[in-house]
C-alpha positions in Angstrom: -0.3 0.0 0.1 2.6 2.3 0.9 4.0 1.8 -3.0 1.2 2.8 -4.4 0.9 5.7 -2.1 4.0 7.0 -3.3 3.3 5.9 -6.8 0.0 8.3 -6.3 1.9 11.6 -5.2 5.1 11.8 -6.8 3.0 11.7 -10.1 0.5 14.1 -8.7 3.2 16.0 -7.1 4.5 15.8 -11.7 1.9 16.4 -13.2 1.4 19.7 -10.1 5.0 20.9 -11.8 4.7 20.1 -15.4 1.6 21.7 -15.8 2.2 24.8 -13.8 5.6 25.2 -16.1 3.6 24.8 -19.5 1.2 27.4 -17.8 3.6 29.4 -17.5 5.1 28.8 -20.6 2.2 29.4 -23.0 0.3 31.5 -21.2 3.4 33.8 -19.9 0.5 37.3 -21.0 -2.7 36.4 -19.4 -4.3 38.9 -17.5 -6.5 37.8 -15.0 -8.9 39.7 -15.9 -9.1 41.5 -19.5 -11.6 44.8 -20.3 -13.3 44.4 -24.1 -11.5 41.5 -25.1 -12.0 39.3 -27.8 -13.2 35.7 -28.5 -10.5 34.4 -29.1 -8.9 36.6 -26.2 -11.5 35.2 -24.1 -11.1 31.2 -24.8 -7.0 31.6 -24.4 -7.7 33.4 -20.9 -10.2 30.3 -20.0 -7.0 27.4 -21.7 -5.1 29.3 -19.2 -7.4 28.7 -16.1 -8.7 25.2 -16.8 -4.5 24.6 -17.1 -3.7 25.8 -13.2 -7.2 25.4 -12.0 -6.0 21.2 -12.8 -2.7 21.7 -11.5 -3.5 23.1 -7.7 -6.3 19.9 -7.5 -3.4 17.7 -8.8 -0.7 19.3 -6.2 -3.5 19.3 -3.1 -4.1 15.8 -4.0 -0.7 15.2 -3.7 -0.7 17.0 0.2 -3.5 15.1 1.2 -2.3 11.5 -0.3 1.5 12.4 1.8 -0.7 13.2 4.5 -2.7 9.3 4.8 1.3 7.5 3.7 2.5 9.5 7.2 -0.5 8.7 8.2 -0.3 5.0 7.6 3.0 4.9 8.5 3.2 6.4 11.5 0.3 3.4 12.7 1.7 1.3 16.1 2.9 -2.2 15.4 0.3 -3.9 17.5 -2.3 -2.3 15.5 -0.9 -3.9 12.1 0.1 -7.0 13.7 -4.1 -7.4 16.1 -5.6 -6.2 12.5 -3.7 -8.5 10.4 -4.7 -11.9 12.3 
């Protein structure tokens, strides 16, 4: 179980990092709130928001699974042995 959690944590962190970097490289000029924008600029801003939101969700999942892994590893030995019997 701990191997699966470690894999999920690494995958989520790698996804978040790659999405953050790609959002910065692909959308360096996107502002959060633009006045009088055209249709293509609106689509550009929405795509940047979607990538950034996905990156934040992936980063949050990595943190949550890290907490789950820490709780799993921190459990006393007696609880692990009595549960398996």
